[in-house]
Steps between C-alpha positions, in 0.01 A plus 500: 500500500284191544410313814765281649402249765760412760529171682521495881869413467562806281315725746696367798827532306429860398414598858818331617715676238369840611539414869862386447590802287355737759703330776812555290425872474345526154236769443146364494429595138816326375426193712152473350636537146753224576207273589347565156160631610337841518486697823121464511526122465768480769302704750182300430689172552664634813162596644339168404779253565761675717755244617309185402676207338409387149294209636294734718444738208380208285251400772368857525464530122307170487259615770442846351146515361441635153322837500130463434341736250140608544259301287389684191127548464534498123362852456681829538285708730 
């Protein structure tokens, strides 16, 4: 399966779907499947974004720096 990028609104909606389903008594695994994401993705989003609104998630994603890779010296030592 290829990469799928989610907008801040989709992330906030998925977290909300799981939160609502859990409050209504649904098992966690079924609530996550109802949101349409994997368990690993859900738990990563929950750790990163928690109960933030879509606007706050968008601000965090804009501020997140891209990972910097070490400069290649051009020779394999």
